[in-house]
C-alpha positions as CSV (number, residue, x, y, z in Angstrom):
1,X,5.5,-17.1,-14.7
2,X,5.5,-14.6,-17.6
3,X,8.2,-13.5,-19.8
4,X,9.0,-10.0,-19.3
5,X,8.3,-7.6,-21.8
6,X,5.1,-9.7,-23.1
7,X,1.9,-7.3,-23.1
8,X,-0.5,-7.9,-20.4
9,X,-4.4,-8.8,-21.2
10,X,-5.9,-7.4,-18.4
11,X,-9.5,-9.1,-20.0
12,X,-8.0,-12.3,-18.7
13,X,-8.2,-11.1,-14.7
14,X,-11.3,-8.6,-15.2
15,X,-14.2,-9.2,-16.9
16,X,-16.2,-5.5,-16.2
17,X,-13.5,-3.4,-17.9
18,X,-13.0,-1.2,-20.9
19,X,-9.9,1.0,-22.4
20,X,-10.4,4.3,-23.0
21,X,-7.9,6.8,-23.9
22,X,-5.1,4.9,-22.4
23,X,-7.2,3.5,-19.6
24,X,-9.3,0.6,-18.5
25,X,-12.1,1.7,-16.6
26,X,-15.0,-0.7,-14.7
27,X,-18.5,-0.2,-16.0
28,X,-19.6,0.7,-12.5
29,X,-18.5,3.2,-10.3
30,X,-18.1,2.5,-6.4
31,X,-17.7,4.5,-3.2
32,X,-14.1,5.1,-1.4
33,X,-13.1,5.9,1.9
34,X,-10.3,8.4,1.0
35,X,-10.1,12.0,0.7
36,X,-11.7,13.6,-2.4
37,X,-8.6,16.1,-3.2
38,X,-5.9,13.2,-1.4
39,X,-4.1,12.1,-4.3
40,X,-4.0,15.2,-5.8
41,X,-2.2,16.5,-2.5
42,X,-0.2,14.2,-2.3
43,X,0.9,14.2,-6.0
44,X,2.9,17.5,-5.2
45,X,4.9,15.9,-2.6
46,X,5.8,12.5,-3.6
47,X,8.3,12.1,-5.5
48,X,10.6,14.7,-3.2
49,X,9.4,12.9,0.4
50,X,11.8,10.8,2.3
51,X,8.7,8.7,3.3
52,X,7.6,7.7,0.6
53,X,10.9,7.0,-1.0
54,X,11.7,5.0,1.9
55,X,8.5,3.3,1.5
56,X,9.2,2.5,-1.8
57,X,12.4,0.9,-1.7
58,X,11.1,-1.3,1.2
59,X,8.4,-2.2,-0.6
60,X,10.8,-2.7,-4.3
61,X,13.2,-4.8,-2.2
62,X,10.4,-6.8,-0.9
63,X,8.9,-7.7,-4.3
64,X,12.4,-8.3,-6.2
65,X,12.9,-11.1,-3.1
66,X,9.6,-13.0,-3.6
67,X,8.0,-12.2,-6.4
68,X,10.5,-10.9,-9.4
69,X,8.4,-12.5,-11.9
70,X,5.3,-12.1,-11.5
71,X,2.3,-9.7,-13.0
72,X,1.9,-7.4,-9.9
73,X,-1.5,-5.9,-9.2
74,X,-1.4,-2.4,-6.7
75,X,-4.6,-2.1,-5.3
76,X,-5.6,1.4,-4.3
77,X,-2.4,2.3,-5.9
78,X,-3.3,6.3,-5.7
79,X,-1.1,8.3,-8.2
80,X,1.2,5.3,-9.2
81,X,4.1,6.2,-6.8
82,X,4.8,2.8,-6.1
83,X,3.9,1.4,-9.3
84,X,6.6,3.5,-11.2
85,X,9.2,2.3,-9.1
86,X,8.6,-1.2,-9.4
87,X,7.9,-0.7,-13.6
88,X,11.1,1.0,-13.3
89,X,12.4,-2.0,-11.4
90,X,11.2,-4.1,-14.3
91,X,8.1,-5.5,-12.0
92,X,5.5,-5.8,-14.7
93,X,2.8,-3.9,-12.8
94,X,-1.0,-2.9,-13.0
95,X,-2.2,0.2,-11.4
96,X,-6.0,-0.8,-9.9
97,X,-6.9,2.8,-8.5
98,X,-10.6,3.9,-8.0
99,X,-10.3,7.7,-8.1
100,X,-9.9,9.5,-11.3
101,X,-7.2,11.8,-10.4
102,X,-5.1,9.6,-9.5
103,X,-5.6,7.2,-12.2
104,X,-4.6,10.7,-14.4
105,X,-1.4,10.9,-12.3
106,X,-0.2,7.6,-13.0
107,X,-0.7,7.8,-16.4
108,X,1.7,11.4,-16.4
109,X,4.1,9.1,-15.1
110,X,4.4,7.0,-17.6
111,X,2.7,4.0,-15.8
112,X,1.6,1.3,-18.8
113,X,-1.1,-0.5,-17.0
114,X,-3.9,1.7,-15.1
115,X,-7.1,0.3,-14.3
116,X,-9.7,3.5,-12.5
117,X,-12.1,0.8,-10.2
118,X,-12.3,-0.9,-7.5
119,X,-12.2,-4.4,-6.6
120,X,-16.2,-5.5,-6.8
121,X,-16.5,-2.8,-10.0
122,X,-13.3,-4.8,-12.6
123,X,-14.9,-8.0,-11.5
124,X,-11.6,-9.9,-11.2
125,X,-11.7,-13.5,-11.9
126,X,-11.1,-15.8,-9.2
127,X,-7.8,-17.5,-8.2
128,X,-5.8,-15.7,-11.5
129,X,-4.1,-13.1,-9.9
130,X,-0.1,-13.8,-9.0
131,X,0.8,-10.9,-6.4
132,X,-1.1,-7.9,-5.1
133,X,-0.1,-5.1,-3.4
134,X,-2.2,-3.5,-1.1
135,X,0.0,-0.5,0.6
136,X,-1.7,1.7,3.4
137,X,-5.1,0.7,2.1
138,X,-6.3,-1.9,4.4
139,X,-7.1,0.7,7.3
140,X,-9.3,2.5,4.6
141,X,-11.8,-0.8,4.5
142,X,-14.3,-0.6,7.4
143,X,-15.4,-4.9,6.7
144,X,-11.5,-5.3,6.2
145,X,-11.5,-9.1,7.3
146,X,-14.3,-9.4,4.5
147,X,-11.5,-6.9,2.3
148,X,-8.5,-9.6,3.1
149,X,-10.7,-12.7,2.0
150,X,-11.7,-11.4,-1.4
151,X,-7.8,-10.7,-1.8
152,X,-7.5,-14.4,-0.9
153,X,-10.0,-15.5,-3.5
154,X,-8.6,-13.6,-6.3
155,X,-4.8,-14.7,-5.6
156,X,-3.8,-17.8,-7.4
157,X,-2.5,-20.3,-4.9
158,X,0.5,-19.4,-3.6
159,X,0.1,-16.2,-5.0
160,X,1.5,-13.2,-2.8
161,X,-0.1,-10.2,-1.2
162,X,2.1,-7.5,0.3
163,X,0.6,-4.8,2.6
164,X,1.4,-1.8,4.6
165,X,-0.2,-0.2,7.0
166,X,-0.3,2.4,9.7
167,X,0.9,0.9,13.2
168,X,-0.6,1.0,17.0
169,X,-3.9,2.1,17.8
170,X,-1.6,4.3,20.4
171,X,-0.6,6.5,17.8
172,X,-4.2,7.5,16.2
173,X,-4.9,11.3,15.8
174,X,-7.2,13.3,13.4
175,X,-4.6,12.9,10.7
176,X,-6.1,9.3,10.7
177,X,-9.9,10.7,10.9
178,X,-9.2,13.1,7.8
179,X,-7.1,10.5,5.7
180,X,-10.1,8.1,6.3
181,X,-8.7,5.5,8.4
182,X,-10.7,2.6,10.7
183,X,-7.7,1.3,12.3
184,X,-3.7,1.1,13.1
185,X,-2.2,-2.2,13.7
186,X,0.2,-3.8,15.4
187,X,2.1,-6.8,14.0
188,X,0.8,-9.6,15.6
189,X,-2.7,-8.7,14.8
190,X,-2.0,-8.5,11.0
191,X,-0.9,-11.6,10.8
192,X,-3.4,-13.0,12.8
193,X,-6.0,-12.0,10.5
194,X,-4.5,-13.2,8.1
195,X,-3.3,-16.4,8.8
196,X,-7.4,-16.9,10.1
197,X,-8.7,-16.4,6.6
198,X,-6.1,-18.9,5.4
199,X,-2.2,-17.1,4.3
200,X,0.8,-18.2,5.8
201,X,2.8,-15.0,6.7
202,X,6.2,-14.8,4.7
203,X,7.7,-11.8,6.4
204,X,7.0,-9.2,8.7
205,X,8.8,-6.2,10.4
206,X,7.7,-2.2,11.3
207,X,9.2,0.3,9.2
208,X,9.8,3.6,9.8
209,X,11.1,3.3,13.4
210,X,12.7,6.7,14.2
211,X,9.0,8.2,13.6
212,X,6.9,6.7,16.4
213,X,7.9,9.5,18.6
214,X,7.9,12.1,16.4
215,X,4.2,11.5,15.4
216,X,3.5,11.1,19.0
217,X,4.5,14.2,19.9
218,X,3.6,16.2,17.0
219,X,0.5,14.8,15.9
220,X,-1.2,12.2,18.4
221,X,-0.4,14.4,22.0
222,X,-2.1,17.8,19.7
223,X,-5.2,15.6,19.4
224,X,-5.4,14.0,23.2
225,X,-5.2,17.4,24.2
226,X,-7.9,19.0,21.9
227,X,-6.0,20.8,18.9
228,X,-7.2,19.8,15.6
229,X,-5.2,21.6,12.7
230,X,-7.5,23.4,10.1
231,X,-7.3,22.1,6.4
232,X,-4.5,24.9,5.1
233,X,-2.6,24.0,8.4
234,X,-2.6,20.4,7.5
235,X,-1.6,20.8,3.8
236,X,1.4,23.2,4.8
237,X,2.3,21.1,7.6
238,X,2.2,17.7,5.1
239,X,4.7,19.6,2.7
240,X,7.0,20.6,5.1
241,X,6.9,17.4,6.8
242,X,7.5,15.3,4.1
243,X,10.6,17.2,2.4
244,X,14.0,15.8,1.9
245,X,15.7,17.3,5.4
246,X,19.0,18.4,5.4
247,X,22.1,18.5,7.9
248,X,22.1,16.2,11.1
249,X,18.4,15.3,10.6
250,X,18.6,14.6,7.0
251,X,22.0,12.5,7.8
252,X,20.5,10.9,10.5
253,X,17.6,9.6,8.9
254,X,19.5,8.4,5.8
255,X,21.0,6.2,8.5
256,X,17.9,4.9,10.1
257,X,17.0,4.1,6.6
258,X,19.7,1.8,5.4
259,X,19.5,0.4,8.8
260,X,15.8,-0.6,8.0
261,X,17.0,-1.7,4.8
262,X,19.5,-3.9,5.8
263,X,17.5,-5.6,8.1
264,X,14.7,-5.9,5.3
265,X,17.2,-7.6,3.1
266,X,18.2,-10.1,5.6
267,X,14.5,-10.6,6.4
268,X,15.4,-9.5,9.8
269,X,12.5,-7.9,11.6
270,X,12.6,-4.7,12.8
271,X,11.3,-4.2,16.5
272,X,9.2,-1.2,16.2
273,X,8.0,1.1,13.4
274,X,5.5,3.9,12.4
275,X,4.4,1.3,9.8
276,X,4.0,-2.3,9.2
277,X,5.0,-3.8,6.6
278,X,3.9,-8.0,5.9
279,X,4.3,-10.5,2.9
280,X,2.0,-13.4,2.6
281,X,1.3,-16.3,0.5
282,X,-2.4,-17.6,-0.6
283,X,-2.0,-21.6,1.1
284,X,-4.9,-24.2,0.1
285,X,-7.5,-24.3,3.2
286,X,-7.8,-27.8,5.1
287,X,-10.6,-29.1,6.1
288,X,-9.4,-28.6,9.8
289,X,-9.3,-25.0,9.4
290,X,-11.7,-23.0,11.4
291,X,-14.3,-20.6,8.9
292,X,-13.3,-17.0,9.2
């Protein structure tokens, strides 16, 4: 546990980093599976996007409940939108993002601690990180089990990992391909994978329940029928899709988001949705546990 408002010494956690112009950088550069313009495209819409705003509220509620007094590492945190929400809620947060543009955008948002690096290149010390967030990150990792094992190794005992991932392979579309996804998930599948590594799942649920039908109709079905949008079309559609909704649709979405937040705050599960939200704790492996 730490005292709030104390300085975080990132060199206690990572050994291969240097501080330049208010941002920490790893001494080496690694490859990532993410569109080159992805961070900048989303930076234009995040602050007014119902999707990003609702996801942030779900994440913040979970972190405040399970890990309110721990240093939080937002791994692959993009432009710092989640980190900004956590920081505003009083959580000392470190943004770890390999994309330089994302880090520069996070600096514009006044994120206090920014590390421009992959996990590997930062050379984090094992058994030291108190809490880790992986928000729409794991689907970008080809060798997901190896990656989650690394997360397990970096967390200290009883440390927590918070994850969101896109739901259901049945909703796969060209949007997933362009975004650099390798897969989508079901809750049970993700829970099993985490438990095999050595995590204990504390809570899991779907979120964005109302979007399942919309994603299928407007993304998956056109993809199945062979219709692939051009990049210019896709950017315009993204901006339109994420705009705050007005009228009856806006009222309906507000009712659904309030319903989901109530479910999450009471630790009840939402039975289906466009994304999965999972909180898992690192426990000590016993001798009779099967190796991964």
